[in-house]
C-alpha positions in Angstrom: 7.1 -12.0 -11.5 8.3 -11.0 -14.9 12.0 -11.5 -15.7 14.4 -8.6 -16.3 15.7 -7.9 -19.8 18.3 -5.1 -20.1 19.1 -3.5 -23.5 22.5 -2.4 -24.6 21.2 1.2 -24.7 20.1 1.0 -21.0 23.4 -0.5 -19.9 25.2 2.3 -21.6 22.9 4.9 -20.0 23.4 3.4 -16.5 27.1 3.2 -16.9 27.2 6.9 -17.8 25.2 7.6 -14.7 27.6 5.5 -12.5 30.6 7.3 -14.0 29.1 10.7 -13.3 28.6 11.7 -16.9 24.9 12.2 -16.6 25.0 15.4 -14.5 27.3 14.4 -11.6 27.5 17.3 -9.2 24.9 19.3 -11.1 21.8 17.5 -9.7 20.2 17.3 -13.2 21.1 13.7 -14.0 19.3 10.5 -14.5 18.1 8.4 -11.5 18.0 4.7 -12.3 15.8 2.9 -9.8 15.0 -0.8 -9.3 11.6 -2.0 -8.3 10.4 -5.6 -7.9 8.3 -5.8 -11.1 6.7 -3.9 -13.9 3.8 -1.6 -13.1 0.3 -3.1 -13.8 -1.0 0.0 -15.6 -0.3 3.7 -15.5 -3.8 4.9 -14.9 -3.8 5.2 -11.1 -7.5 4.9 -10.8 -7.3 1.3 -12.0 -4.4 -0.1 -9.9 -3.7 -1.0 -6.3 -0.1 -2.2 -6.4 3.0 -0.3 -5.2 5.0 -0.8 -8.3 2.4 1.0 -10.4 2.1 3.8 -7.8 5.9 4.2 -7.8 5.5 5.5 -11.3 2.2 7.3 -11.0 3.4 9.3 -8.0 5.9 11.0 -10.3 3.4 11.8 -13.1 0.3 12.8 -11.2 -0.7 15.0 -8.3 -3.8 15.0 -6.2 -5.9 17.5 -4.3 -4.0 16.5 -1.2 -0.6 14.8 -0.7 1.3 13.1 2.2 3.7 15.2 4.1 7.1 13.9 2.9 8.3 11.1 5.2 5.0 11.0 7.2 1.5 9.7 6.9 -0.2 13.0 7.6 -2.0 15.0 4.8 -1.4 18.5 3.4 -2.6 20.4 0.3 -1.3 19.8 -3.2 -3.5 20.8 -6.1 -5.9 22.2 -3.6 -4.5 25.2 -1.6 -7.0 24.7 1.2 -10.5 23.4 1.8 -13.6 24.1 3.9 -15.8 21.4 5.4 -19.5 22.2 6.0 -21.1 22.0 9.4 -22.9 18.8 8.5 -19.5 17.3 7.4 -20.8 16.3 3.9 -19.7 19.2 1.7 -16.0 19.9 0.9 -15.1 23.1 -0.8 -11.7 22.9 -2.5 -9.8 26.0 -3.4 -7.5 25.2 -6.3 -4.0 26.2 -7.4 -4.0 28.5 -10.4 -1.9 28.4 -13.6 -1.5 24.6 -13.5 -1.6 22.6 -16.7 -1.7 18.9 -17.5 1.2 17.5 -19.5 -0.9 17.8 -22.7 -1.6 21.5 -22.2 -5.1 21.0 -20.8 -5.8 23.5 -18.0 -6.2 22.2 -14.5 -9.3 23.8 -12.9 -12.5 23.0 -11.1 -14.1 21.5 -14.2 -11.2 19.0 -14.4 -11.6 18.1 -10.8 -15.3 17.3 -11.3 -14.5 15.4 -14.5 -12.3 13.1 -12.4 -14.8 12.6 -9.6 -17.6 12.0 -12.1 -15.4 9.5 -14.0 -15.0 7.3 -10.9 -18.6 7.7 -9.9 -19.8 6.6 -13.4 -17.6 3.6 -13.9 -19.7 0.7 -15.2 -19.4 -2.8 -16.5 -15.9 -4.3 -16.0 -14.8 -1.2 -14.2 -17.0 -2.1 -11.3 -14.9 -5.3 -10.7 -12.8 -5.1 -7.6 -9.7 -5.9 -9.7 -10.3 -2.6 -11.6 -11.3 -0.1 -8.9 -10.2 -1.5 -5.5 -9.5 1.8 -3.9 -12.6 3.6 -5.2 -14.7 0.9 -3.8 -12.9 0.8 -0.5 -13.5 4.5 0.1 -16.6 5.4 -2.0 -18.5 2.0 -1.6 -20.5 2.2 -4.8 -21.2 3.8 -8.1 -24.0 5.8 -9.7 -25.5 2.6 -11.0 -24.3 -0.5 -9.0 -24.2 -3.6 -11.1 -23.7 -6.2 -8.4 -25.2 -6.7 -5.0 -21.9 -6.6 -3.2 -21.5 -2.8 -3.8 -22.9 -0.3 -1.3 -24.6 3.0 -1.4 -22.1 5.4 -2.9 -20.4 8.0 -0.6 -20.0 10.5 -3.5 -23.1 12.5 -4.4 -22.0 15.4 -6.7 -19.2 17.7 -7.8 -19.7 21.2 -9.2 -17.5 24.0 -10.3 -17.9 27.4 -8.8 -15.9 29.6 -11.1 -12.6 28.4 -12.4 -10.8 27.5 -9.2 -13.4 26.3 -6.7 -14.6 22.7 -6.7 -17.5 21.7 -4.4 -17.7 18.0 -3.6 -20.9 16.8 -1.9 -21.0 13.4 0.0 -24.0 11.4 1.0 -22.7 11.0 4.6 -19.9 12.1 6.8 -16.7 10.2 6.3 -13.5 10.5 8.3 -11.2 8.7 5.9 -12.3 10.8 2.9 -9.8 13.6 3.1 -6.7 11.5 4.0 -7.6 9.0 1.3 -7.4 11.7 -1.4 -3.6 11.6 -1.0 -3.8 8.1 -2.7 -2.4 8.0 -6.2 -5.7 6.3 -7.1 -7.4 9.6 -6.7 -4.9 11.8 -8.5 -6.1 14.3 -11.1 -5.8 13.2 -14.7 -6.2 15.1 -17.9 -9.9 14.8 -19.1 -8.7 15.5 -22.7 -6.1 12.7 -22.7 -8.4 10.2 -21.1 -11.0 10.9 -23.7 -8.6 10.9 -26.6 -6.8 7.7 -25.7 -9.7 5.5 -24.4 -9.2 5.6 -20.7 -12.7 4.4 -20.1 -12.4 1.3 -22.3 -11.8 -2.0 -20.6 -12.7 -5.7 -20.3 -12.7 -8.6 -18.0 -10.5 -11.5 -19.3 -10.5 -14.7 -17.3 -11.9 -12.8 -14.4 -9.2 -10.1 -14.5 -9.7 -6.5 -15.5 -7.6 -5.1 -18.3 -7.8 -1.6 -20.0 -8.3 -1.9 -23.7 -7.6 1.7 -24.6 -4.0 3.0 -25.0 -4.1 5.6 -22.2 -3.0 3.3 -19.3 0.0 2.0 -21.3 1.2 4.9 -23.6 -0.4 8.2 -22.6 -0.7 8.7 -18.8 -1.2 12.5 -18.4 -1.1 14.3 -15.1 0.2 17.7 -13.7 3.3 16.2 -11.9 6.9 17.1 -12.0 7.8 14.3 -14.4 6.3 13.3 -17.7 5.9 9.9 -19.3 8.2 9.0 -22.1 8.0 5.2 -22.6 7.3 1.8 -21.1 9.1 -1.3 -22.3 7.6 -4.2 -20.4 10.3 -6.3 -18.7 12.9 -3.6 -19.2 12.1 0.0 -18.0 9.7 2.9 -17.6 11.2 6.2 -18.6 10.1 9.6 -17.3 11.6 13.1 -18.0 11.4 16.4 -16.2 8.3 18.5 -16.8 10.0 21.7 -17.7 6.6 23.6 -17.7 6.0 22.5 -14.1 4.8 25.4 -11.9 3.8 23.6 -8.6 5.7 23.3 -5.4 7.3 19.9 -6.2 9.9 21.2 -8.7 12.2 18.3 -9.9 15.9 18.3 -9.5 16.4 15.4 -11.8 16.3 15.5 -15.6 15.2 11.9 -16.1 14.0 8.8 -14.2 14.4 5.2 -15.3 12.6 2.5 -13.2 13.7 -1.1 -13.9 12.0 -4.3 -12.8 14.3 -6.7 -11.0 12.3 -9.5 -9.4 14.7 -10.7 -6.6 16.2 -8.8 -3.7 19.6 -10.4 -4.5 19.3 -9.2 -8.1 18.5 -5.7 -7.0 21.5 -5.7 -4.6 23.8 -6.9 -7.4 22.6 -4.2 -9.7 23.3 -1.6 -7.1 26.8 -3.0 -6.4 27.7 -3.0 -10.1 26.4 0.5 -10.6 23.6 -0.5 -13.0 21.1 1.2 -10.7 21.4 4.1 -8.3 18.9 2.9 -5.8 16.4 0.1 -5.1 13.5 -0.8 -2.9 12.5 -3.8 -0.8 16.1 -4.5 0.5 16.4 -7.8 2.2 17.3 -7.2 5.9 20.0 -9.8 5.5 21.7 -7.6 2.8 21.8 -4.4 4.9 25.2 -5.2 6.4 26.6 -5.7 2.9 25.3 -2.3 1.8 26.4 -0.5 4.9 29.9 -1.8 4.7 30.4 -0.5 1.2 31.8 3.0 1.3 29.9 4.2 -1.8 26.5 2.8 -0.7 24.0 3.6 2.1 20.8 2.3 3.7 17.7 4.6 3.8 15.1 3.6 6.3 11.4 3.7 5.6 9.2 4.7 8.6 7.4 1.7 10.0 3.8 1.6 8.8 2.8 -2.0 8.5 1.8 -5.1 10.4 2.5 -8.8 9.8 0.0 -11.1 11.3 -1.3 -14.7 11.5 -5.0 -14.9 10.4 -7.2 -17.1 12.5 -10.2 -18.2 10.6 -13.0 -18.2 13.2 -15.4 -19.9 10.7 -13.4 -23.1 10.9 -13.8 -25.2 14.0 -12.2 -25.3 16.6 -11.2 -21.6 15.9 -14.8 -20.6 16.6 -13.9 -21.0 20.3 -12.3 -18.0 22.0 -10.0 -20.2 24.2 -8.6 -21.9 21.1 -7.8 -18.5 19.5 -6.1 -17.4 22.7 -4.2 -20.7 22.8 -2.9 -19.9 19.3 -1.8 -16.4 20.4 0.1 -17.9 23.4 1.5 -20.6 21.2 3.2 -18.3 18.6 6.7 -17.4 19.6 6.5 -13.9 18.1 9.5 -12.4 19.9 11.6 -15.3 18.7 10.6 -14.8 15.1 11.1 -11.1 15.2 14.5 -11.5 16.9 15.7 -14.2 14.5 14.5 -13.1 11.1 14.2 -9.3 11.0 17.9 -8.2 11.6 16.9 -5.8 14.3 14.4 -4.0 12.0 11.2 -5.4 13.6 9.3 -5.0 16.8 6.7 -7.3 18.2 3.2 -6.2 17.3 0.4 -6.4 19.8 -2.4 -5.0 17.7 -3.4 -4.6 14.1 -2.3 -0.9 13.8 1.3 0.5 13.9 2.3 2.8 16.7 1.9 6.5 16.1 -1.3 6.1 14.0 -4.4 7.8 15.3 -6.2 5.4 17.6 -3.2 3.2 18.5 -3.8 1.8 22.0 -0.8 0.6 24.0 -3.0 -0.9 26.7 -4.4 -4.0 24.9 -4.4 -7.6 26.2 -1.1 -9.1 25.3 -0.3 -12.8 24.7 3.3 -13.7 25.6 4.7 -17.0 24.3 3.6 -19.6 26.9 3.2 -23.2 25.7 1.7 -24.4 29.0 -0.9 -21.7 29.1 -1.8 -22.6 25.5 -2.3 -26.3 26.4 -4.4 -25.3 29.4 -6.7 -23.2 27.2 -7.1 -26.0 24.7 -8.2 -28.4 27.4 -10.5 -25.8 28.8 -12.1 -25.6 25.4 -12.9 -29.4 25.7 -10.2 -30.5 23.2 -7.8 -33.5 23.4 -4.2 -32.7 22.6 -2.7 -32.4 20.2 -5.2 -30.3 18.3 -4.7 -30.7 14.5 -4.7 -27.6 12.4 -3.9 -26.5 8.9 -1.4 -23.6 8.6 -0.7 -21.9 5.2 2.3 -19.8 4.1 3.1 -18.2 0.7 6.0 -18.9 -1.6 7.7 -16.8 -4.2 7.3 -13.5 -2.3 9.1 -11.2 0.0 7.2 -8.4 1.8 8.4 -5.7 4.2 6.5 -7.4 7.0 7.5 -10.9 5.9 11.0 -11.0 4.2 11.1 -14.8 4.2 7.6 -16.4 4.9 8.9 -20.0 5.0 11.3 -19.2 7.9 8.5 -17.5 9.8 6.2 -20.4 9.2 8.7 -23.0 10.3 9.4 -21.2 13.6 5.7 -20.6 14.3 4.9 -24.2 13.5 7.6 -25.5 15.9 6.3 -23.2 18.7 2.7 -24.3 18.1 3.8 -28.0 18.2 5.3 -27.3 21.6 1.9 -25.7 22.7 -0.5 -28.5 22.1 -1.1 -28.3 18.3 -0.3 -30.6 15.4 0.4 -28.4 12.4 -0.3 -29.5 8.9 1.8 -27.4 6.5 0.4 -25.9 3.3 1.8 -23.4 0.8 1.0 -21.8 -2.5 2.5 -19.2 -4.8 1.7 -15.6 -3.6 -0.1 -14.5 -6.8 -2.7 -15.4 -7.7 -3.2 -18.6 -5.7 -2.2 -17.7 -2.1 -3.8 -14.2 -1.8 -6.9 -15.5 -3.4 -7.2 -18.4 -0.9 -6.6 -16.1 2.0 -9.2 -13.6 0.8 -11.9 -16.3 0.2 -11.2 -18.0 3.6 -9.9 -21.3 2.2 -6.3 -20.9 3.5 -6.6 -23.2 6.5 -7.2 -22.5 10.1 -4.2 -20.2 10.2 -2.2 -18.3 7.5 0.6 -15.8 7.3 -0.2 -12.5 5.7 0.2 -8.8 6.4 -0.5 -5.2 5.4 1.3 -2.0 4.5 -0.7 1.1 5.1 -1.9 3.1 2.1 -2.7 6.4 3.8 -2.7 7.8 7.3 -6.0 6.7 8.7 -6.9 3.9 11.1 -9.8 2.9 8.9 -7.2 1.7 6.4 -6.0 -0.9 8.9 -8.7 -2.2 11.3 -11.6 -0.9 9.0 -10.1 -2.8 6.1 -9.7 -6.0 8.1 -12.8 -6.1 10.2 -15.6 -3.8 9.1 -18.6 -6.0 8.1 -17.8 -9.6 7.4 -14.5 -10.8 6.0 -14.2 -14.4 4.7 -10.5 -14.2 5.5 -11.1 -14.0 9.2 -14.6 -15.7 9.3 -15.2 -13.2 12.1 -18.3 -11.1 12.8 -18.8 -9.0 16.0 -21.6 -6.5 16.3 -19.8 -4.2 18.8 -16.7 -3.9 16.7 -18.7 -3.4 13.6 -20.7 -0.6 15.2 -17.5 1.0 16.5 -15.9 0.9 13.0 -19.0 2.4 11.4 -18.9 5.2 14.0 -15.2 5.8 13.4 -15.7 6.0 9.6 -18.6 8.4 10.0 -16.8 10.7 12.4 -14.6 13.6 11.2 -13.4 15.0 14.6 -9.9 13.6 15.2 -10.1 13.4 19.0 -13.4 11.6 18.9 -12.1 9.2 16.2 -9.0 8.4 18.4 -11.3 7.4 21.3 -13.3 5.1 19.0 -10.3 3.4 17.4 -8.6 2.9 20.8 -11.6 1.0 21.9 -11.7 -1.0 18.7 -8.1 -2.2 19.3 -8.9 -3.2 22.9 -11.9 -5.2 21.8 -10.1 -6.9 19.0 -7.3 -8.1 21.1 -9.8 -9.5 23.7 -11.5 -11.5 20.9 -8.3 -12.5 19.0 -9.5 -12.8 15.4 -5.8 -13.0 14.4 -2.4 -12.5 16.0 -0.3 -9.5 15.0 3.3 -10.3 15.4 5.6 -7.7 13.8 5.9 -4.1 12.7 9.0 -3.6 10.5 11.1 -0.7 9.4 11.7 -1.5 5.7 14.9 -0.3 4.0 16.1 0.9 0.6 19.6 0.5 -0.7 21.2 3.3 -2.7 24.4 5.0 -3.7 25.6 7.7 -1.3 25.5 10.2 -4.2 21.7 9.9 -4.2 20.7 12.9 -2.1 17.4 14.1 -0.5 15.6 10.8 -0.9 12.7 10.9 1.5 11.2 7.5 2.1 7.4 7.5 2.5 5.8 5.3 5.2 3.3 4.1 2.6 6.0 3.2 0.0 4.7 5.8 -2.4 8.0 7.8 -2.7 8.1 11.1 -4.6 11.3 11.6 -6.6 11.1 15.3 -7.1 13.4 16.3 -4.2 16.1 13.8 -5.3 19.4 14.9 -6.7 22.6 13.2 -7.7 25.9 14.4 -6.3 29.4 13.5 -7.4 31.1 10.2 -6.4 
């Protein structure tokens, strides 16, 4: 992660905020917020990381949005929509008198310009590093340029008058409407994108990078805050959109988001008053925050899963009894009890409780070393069974605050359960994540997932639909069920399908879920009306600053 450089001007500004000069009691001050790193880019169609979305959520709006504090969807730039009987045509009725920050009118033509932009991406924009979310939902482009892309979900968009946009899909798709709440599908000014080269980009050393100035200097949405500047390593600055006419009217005059790479550094910045709030608080620091009379902890709803990948393509993990032995050999309750400061619960499936299709009645695998050894012998193996187990370094995630501690505890419990564990580690980015995704990170590895939007396809569909080298796992029944869930739009029918998916998965044990966590933010008590999103994409428009 990039280091943090703080200018004299920023220190002065933050001191004024801390002293209450910047609007104390009026609610019109400056919120100084600490994230973990700089954003990648500020064109939301081209990013997939939370630090970028933290900024773009303030600048842009979509046709739909998440209900504050929940994973359910409600209208935003669309006031309502109709779905055709065949489930393939969505008619969006749009808000009127909305303008982008550059003065361009928001209307049906602008909606179609955005859908057509995504559909017509070509060249380097078809790389997964450029358009991850588009590919995850829409599968392919107008002209696919590599064999790994699928038949595109999107067919066409047309304007019917000024304020009705009609989007036609090639097939029914249950995740389509919930996914439109993603910042990746926010509406952007067609004028600004054209003027500042939003559709210029290149692959450099296999990584996509925009080459126009739009994604760095001219991000233009309809949201409650407007972009001012981005100084890499120092801050992103936004100001109130005084012309805003939507429902999300801002109570702050200005937002500064600073990158501070470590949880300890973010805590110290909060304690000193350099920031008003920060994300990704270490569970071990929450007592320190709670004991300070001027600070508070804000809880994020649980919407994640930490799990141990089992790579079924690597013998002996191709044997079901061996995978079950791994499940019984992981002391999940001990890890959750020891390292999550009361903010985690043991996970028994790959979806968090409360999500459509969650199934409480799955096969469970309590820690049982003797049972594990019995299963290994039944698989025809001599004990101990030697395995490679990977964990990441240089990272903290809500579902995995300290990967090394989790690994050490799991390795010890597996050693008690008939395994001989060979330890391996690598830096989180780019090495570790790349190895996990390509299936080269051992028999087992530590990883996890925080949900992007409120749909089961974003969990089990992301992990197990089609073949994933990470898991080395392929099952025809599960794949057919996931296809059916994706292509069904009736919620009750989808719930039945995904409940069965979860039951089947935990019979076959392609991995071992072990924790759902309740992440936390630290902030000053004067920060009011902060509503933490389960997806991490918090909106700052309700936030105000009270007096000390």
